[in-house]
C-alpha positions, 0 to 999 in steps of 0.5 A: 848834950849835943846842942841844937842852936843853929850856928849864926852866919857871920855878918861879914859873909853876906853872899847868899848860899845859892850865889856860888862862884861860878854864878859870881862870873857868870852875872859879872860877865852879863853886868859887863855885856849890859853896861856897854850896851848893844855895841859891847854885845856885837864886839863880844860876838865878834871877837868870839867869831875872829878868834875862834872862841866863845863870846864869855871867853872874848869878854875875859881876854879882851878886859884883860889888857894883854896882862899875862899874853905872850906879846906882854911877856916878849915886851918886858923882856924887850925881845923883838916881836915877829910876825909873819902876814900870809895873803892868799886867795881862799876858797874858790881861787886859783892856787887858793893858798898859794900867798900872793902877799907876804910880809913880816913886821917886826917889832923891837921894844924899848926900855923908854918911849915907843917901840921900833917898827919895820914892814918887810915885804918878801917877792912871791916869785923868790925861788927858795929851799923850802923847808918841810922839817926833818931836814926835808926840802923842796925848790920852788917859789916861796908862795908855795911853802904856806900850801905845802903846809896845808897839803901835809908837806911840812912839820905839822900834820895837814889837819892842824890849825898851824900846818900852812903857818909851819911850813911857811914860818920855817922857810922865812926863818931859814932865808931870814935868820930871825925867829917867828913869833907869830903869824897871821893868814888872811884870804882876799874876801877878808881882805875885802870885807875889812876894808869895806866894814871900816867905810873904805881907806883913803890911800895917797897913790904915788904914781899914776898907772895902768895894768893891762894885764890884771885878772878879770877872773878866777882861772883854775888849770885853763878854765874859768875866767882866764882872761885879762882887764885893764885897771888905772889909778891916778896919783894922788888921794884916793878913797877905795873901797875893798874891791878896789884896794885888793886890785890896787894891792895885787896888781903886778903889770903897770906902767910907770914904774908900777909893775916892779915888785919894789912898787907892788910891795909898797902899794901892799904897805900903803894898804896896810897903813890906811887900814890901821889908821881907819880902824884906830879912828873914831869912826873906825872903832864903830865899825870894830865888830863888822871888821872882826865878823868879816876876819872871823871866817876868813882869817887864821892866826896863832895871836889870842885876843890877849895878845892883839890887846898887848900889840895895841897897847905897844905900838898905839903911840908909835910915829908913822913917819918912823916906821921903816918900809922896807922891801926884799926884791929885785933892786937890791937883795934878789935878782930876776931870772930874764924869763923867757930868754934865761929861764923857763918860768919867771923866777928871783933869785937871791945874789947871795945863795947861802942867804946869809947877806939878806939874813944879816939885813934883817938880823940888823934891820934896826939902827940904834936910837942913838944913830937915828937921832943924830939924823947924819948924812951917810954917803956910800961910794963904790970902790968894789971895781965891779961897776955894778952900783954898789954905792946906789944899791946900798944908799937905798938899801939903808935908807930904807932903815930911815937914816939920811943916805945919798949915792957918792958914785966911784972911787978907786978900787980897794979890797975892804970896806972902810967907814969914815966919821968926818963930822968932828964927833957929832955922828959918832952914833952912826959911824959906830953902827955903820962900822959894826954892820959892815965889820970893820972899824971907824976911821976918824978923820979931821972934819971938813971946813966951811967959809975962810975962818979955817974954823972946823965945823964938823959937818962932813957926815959918814962915808962907807967906801965899799971895797971888793970884799963887800960887793964878793960877799954881796954876790955869794962870793964871800972872802973874795977880794980882787 
């Protein structure tokens, strides 16, 4: 006879029968929202808006702390993380998706301590082979690549969320010799509203300048407001709202040295630094929901919430003074074509049309920590015989990598480049890194002497003598030594 006695529920299982796992998760989410209050609720909605997901998924992504994200895995493997930033006008602007601003943010995690970071600005007028996929290319300005992808001229369908970035990233990889891991696309509306959302930003303007040719409005194929207006900025600390910050970042015809691509790239980097500092401040955190909402409809990215969490954890303790601010422009690896006398449009070309010189630089953009710790004095000397200021150019190029460099002028012509360690061993790591960069061995000389005692001081530093081979390679004629 079967027993009719009801089986007693275990005293260890206190969960009511109606409390399913799904309901437990939902109640947990509600509890989190109630605990953090209205700010948390607004933040959850804003995160969902910015990353195009539902608020519940946004909460779980946020509380994960980045665990399991792609960025966390890249960090654990000490893999260099390359993030492309594309800024464009957006809908309603002439050339809506031509990338007016292009920047590569490169992060090199370290086994101990904060990572190395470089912000690398790319000029919009660089004339390049745009990579369309399947070994197809077209030549044009680099700022066309993102738009080409959106029009379906690239490796991804025009309807794909990454259509623009797929073409632009592939082009950047071809030019710079690095893998693009992540990308972010932001239009002018997002830029202005993001700055306004945090209450404006504080920027230390380096030079007073006036631009009499700033676009007064939007000009689309000759229609609209195609005139110009005059804008002016004074040197010194300035508080900027979104509209002012956008003008400061976009100005291309300023006087007092501010009309160059280098100056424009530097201003864009200043804006990014100021916005970053404001966001991580106490006041900025309070405005985070508004900032995310500003980005929501005007930003595209492949980064997930967990990736952003992991990135923040990775870079939050970095000293801003240690960040490399690099500009690839017509003061170093590129040259302006001489419009309108020498070319039919304003273009910038690479000296080395194989792009090997610039890609070698970007691939090796992080000197060893041992070299940086020495703070050695590095002097560049031009022995190429070309008279093209190789020593001044390379001193500026390497100075952007936070090395302490100076221009040593010219010397008797020679073919091979030489790295001379005159430091008595105290700057050996710097000499080793530079020798590796230029593909030569270190030449060790006796250190300089000082005073009347004849005692060796070891304060000579490092000298890089640039031979004609290096200059010829820079100009796109590798292996020619004259």
